[in-house]
LUMDOTI-858209 format. One line per field, with one value per residue (C-alpha): x, y, z; chain. Coordinates in Angstrom, 1 decimal, padded with zeros to 4 digits, always signed. Example, Ala and Ser with C-alpha at 12.3 -4.5 7.8 and 13.67 -1.06 7.14 Angstrom:
BEGIN
xx	+012.3/+013.7
yy	-004.5/-001.1
zz	+007.8/+007.1
drenba	A/A
END
This chain:
BEGIN
xx	+011.0/+007.5/+004.4/+004.5/+008.2/+007.4/+004.5/+006.7/+009.5/+007.1/+005.6/+009.0/+010.2/+007.0/+007.4/+011.0/+010.1/+007.2/+009.4/+012.1/+009.5/+008.0/+011.5/+012.2/+008.8/+009.5/+013.0/+011.6/+008.9/+011.7/+013.9/+010.9/+010.0/+013.5/+014.3/+011.3/+012.2/+015.8/+014.6/+012.2/+015.0/+017.4/+014.9/+014.2/+018.0/+018.5/+016.3/+019.2/+017.3/+018.3/+014.7/+013.9/+017.0/+015.9/+012.5/+014.0/+016.1/+013.0/+011.0/+013.8/+013.8/+010.0/+010.1/+012.9/+010.9/+007.7/+009.5/+011.1/+007.8/+006.0/+008.8/+008.6/+004.8/+004.9/+007.3/+005.2/+002.1/+003.7/+005.0/+001.5/-000.1/+002.4/+001.9/-001.9/-001.5/+000.8/-001.7/-004.5/-002.3/-001.6/-005.3/-005.8/-002.9/-004.4/-007.8/-006.3/-004.3/-004.8/-007.0/-004.1/-002.2/-005.3/-006.2/-002.6/-002.9/-006.2/-004.3/-001.6/-004.1/-006.1/-002.9/-002.5/-005.7/-003.8/-006.3/-009.4/-012.3/-015.5/-017.0/-015.2/-017.5/-016.4/-018.1/-020.1/-017.3/-014.8/-017.1/-017.5/-013.7/-013.0/-010.6/-012.5/-010.1/-010.0/-011.3/-008.3/-006.0/-007.3/-006.8/-003.3/-002.4/-003.9/-006.7/-009.7/-012.3/-014.6/-016.1/-019.7/-021.8/-023.6/-021.9/-021.2/-021.0/-020.2/-016.5/-014.5/-012.0/-010.5/-013.0/-014.9/-014.5/-017.5/-017.6/-020.9/-021.1/-017.4/-016.4/-013.0/-013.0/-010.1/-011.2/-008.3/-009.7/-009.8/-006.4/-004.8/-006.7/-005.5/-001.9/-001.9/+000.6/+003.1/+002.5/+003.1/+006.4/+007.5/+006.3/+007.8/+011.2/+011.1/+009.9/+011.8/+015.2/+017.8
yy	-002.4/-003.7/-001.5/-002.5/-001.5/+001.8/+002.4/+001.6/+003.8/+006.8/+006.3/+005.8/+009.1/+010.9/+009.4/+010.5/+014.0/+014.2/+012.9/+015.4/+018.1/+016.9/+016.7/+020.3/+021.4/+019.4/+020.9/+024.4/+023.7/+022.2/+025.3/+027.6/+025.8/+025.4/+029.1/+030.2/+027.9/+029.2/+032.8/+032.0/+030.0/+032.9/+035.3/+033.1/+032.6/+036.3/+036.4/+034.5/+032.3/+028.7/+027.5/+029.6/+028.3/+024.7/+025.5/+027.0/+023.9/+021.7/+023.9/+023.7/+019.9/+019.8/+021.9/+019.8/+016.6/+018.1/+019.2/+015.8/+014.0/+016.2/+015.6/+011.8/+011.8/+013.8/+011.3/+008.3/+009.8/+010.4/+006.9/+005.5/+007.6/+006.5/+002.8/+003.2/+004.9/+002.2/-000.6/+001.3/+001.6/-002.2/-002.9/-000.5/-002.2/-005.7/-004.5/-002.9/-005.9/-007.0/-010.1/-012.5/-011.2/-010.9/-014.5/-015.5/-013.8/-015.7/-018.9/-017.9/-017.1/-020.3/-022.4/-021.1/-023.1/-026.4/-029.1/-027.3/-028.1/-026.2/-023.6/-020.4/-017.4/-014.3/-011.0/-010.3/-008.3/-011.1/-013.8/-011.9/-011.7/-015.2/-017.0/-019.7/-022.4/-021.4/-024.8/-026.5/-023.9/-024.8/-028.5/-027.9/-026.2/-029.1/-026.9/-029.1/-026.3/-025.3/-021.9/-021.2/-019.6/-017.5/-014.1/-012.9/-009.1/-008.7/-009.0/-006.4/-008.7/-012.1/-014.9/-016.7/-020.4/-022.2/-025.9/-026.6/-024.3/-023.5/-020.3/-019.0/-015.3/-014.8/-011.4/-009.0/-006.8/-009.9/-011.2/-007.7/-007.4/-010.8/-010.1/-006.4/-006.7/-008.5/-006.0/-003.1/-004.7/-005.2/-001.8/+000.0/-001.7/-000.7/+002.8/+003.8/+002.2/+003.9
zz	-017.8/-017.1/-016.5/-012.8/-012.6/-014.3/-011.9/-008.9/-010.3/-010.8/-007.3/-005.7/-007.3/-006.2/-002.7/-002.5/-003.6/-001.2/+001.7/+000.9/+000.9/+004.1/+005.7/+004.6/+006.1/+009.2/+009.5/+009.1/+011.8/+014.0/+013.5/+014.2/+017.3/+018.6/+017.7/+019.7/+022.6/+022.6/+022.7/+025.6/+027.4/+027.1/+028.4/+031.4/+032.0/+032.2/+035.3/+036.9/+039.3/+039.5/+039.5/+036.5/+034.7/+035.3/+034.0/+030.8/+030.2/+030.6/+028.3/+025.7/+025.9/+025.6/+022.5/+021.0/+021.7/+020.3/+017.1/+016.6/+017.2/+014.7/+012.2/+012.6/+012.4/+009.2/+007.6/+008.8/+007.5/+004.1/+004.0/+004.9/+002.1/-000.5/+000.5/+000.2/-003.1/-004.4/-003.4/-005.1/-008.2/-008.0/-008.1/-011.0/-012.8/-012.3/-013.5/-016.7/-017.8/-021.4/-021.7/-022.3/-019.3/-017.2/-017.5/-017.0/-013.6/-013.0/-013.6/-011.2/-008.5/-009.2/-008.8/-005.2/-004.3/-004.9/-005.8/-004.8/-007.2/-007.9/-010.1/-010.9/-011.0/-013.0/-013.3/-016.5/-018.2/-017.6/-018.8/-022.1/-022.6/-021.3/-023.8/-025.8/-024.7/-021.0/-019.9/-021.7/-020.2/-016.7/-017.4/-018.8/-015.5/-013.4/-012.2/-011.6/-011.5/-014.3/-015.3/-014.3/-017.0/-014.4/-013.7/-010.2/-010.4/-006.8/-007.7/-009.5/-011.0/-010.4/-009.5/-006.7/-006.5/-005.1/-004.0/-002.3/+000.8/+000.6/-001.2/-001.9/-002.7/-005.1/-006.4/-006.8/-003.9/-001.6/-002.6/-002.1/+001.3/+002.4/+001.5/+002.5/+005.3/+003.0/+000.2/+002.6/+003.6/+000.0/-001.2/+001.9/+001.3/-002.4/-002.0/+001.1/+000.7/+002.8
drenba	A/A/A/A/A/A/A/A/A/A/A/A/A/A/A/A/A/A/A/A/A/A/A/A/A/A/A/A/A/A/A/A/A/A/A/A/A/A/A/A/A/A/A/A/A/A/A/A/A/A/A/A/A/A/A/A/A/A/A/A/A/A/A/A/A/A/A/A/A/A/A/A/A/A/A/A/A/A/A/A/A/A/A/A/A/A/A/A/A/A/A/A/A/A/A/A/A/A/A/A/A/A/A/A/A/A/A/A/A/A/A/A/A/A/A/A/A/A/A/A/A/A/A/A/A/A/A/A/A/A/A/A/A/A/A/A/A/A/A/A/A/A/A/A/A/A/A/A/A/A/A/A/A/A/A/A/A/A/A/A/A/A/A/A/A/A/A/A/A/A/A/A/A/A/A/A/A/A/A/A/A/A/A/A/A/A/A/A/A/A/A/A/A/A
END
């Protein structure tokens, strides 16, 4: 099992536990609200008037609706938090890759740019750990760009490709942000399988 799978597995278990806890809390809130509503409705019914009876029924429906809405909102909030947490963990995972795996990821990202040429800018830390044969690795993968010796510390990880006035931000943060909707779909389907 890869590190990413382990991370997803741990996060999935934490998510399931948290959702179970939220469901239990929501069910308790639901029971408390509906219990109160039923008591009030019975009290109103005892008064025996048709109009009052009708009001009691409406009150009970309102309490049921409110309890269900609060329960759904609690579950949605938990899911949103878990997806955000997973995306943060994904970024941390990418940043913590060993040098060899890190630059394999850089190659994968660079290949998505097709035949775009230009200078690849890395931050200072990545320039220091850049494999000595990286230019050859780029060529071997049909990537026509070359590495700039000037660092760009505005990026956390990944690279920026510049070709004249055109700039492609392929930093990990930018790639994750650009693909966030797809990532949320994938993460949501993995963490919250029915």
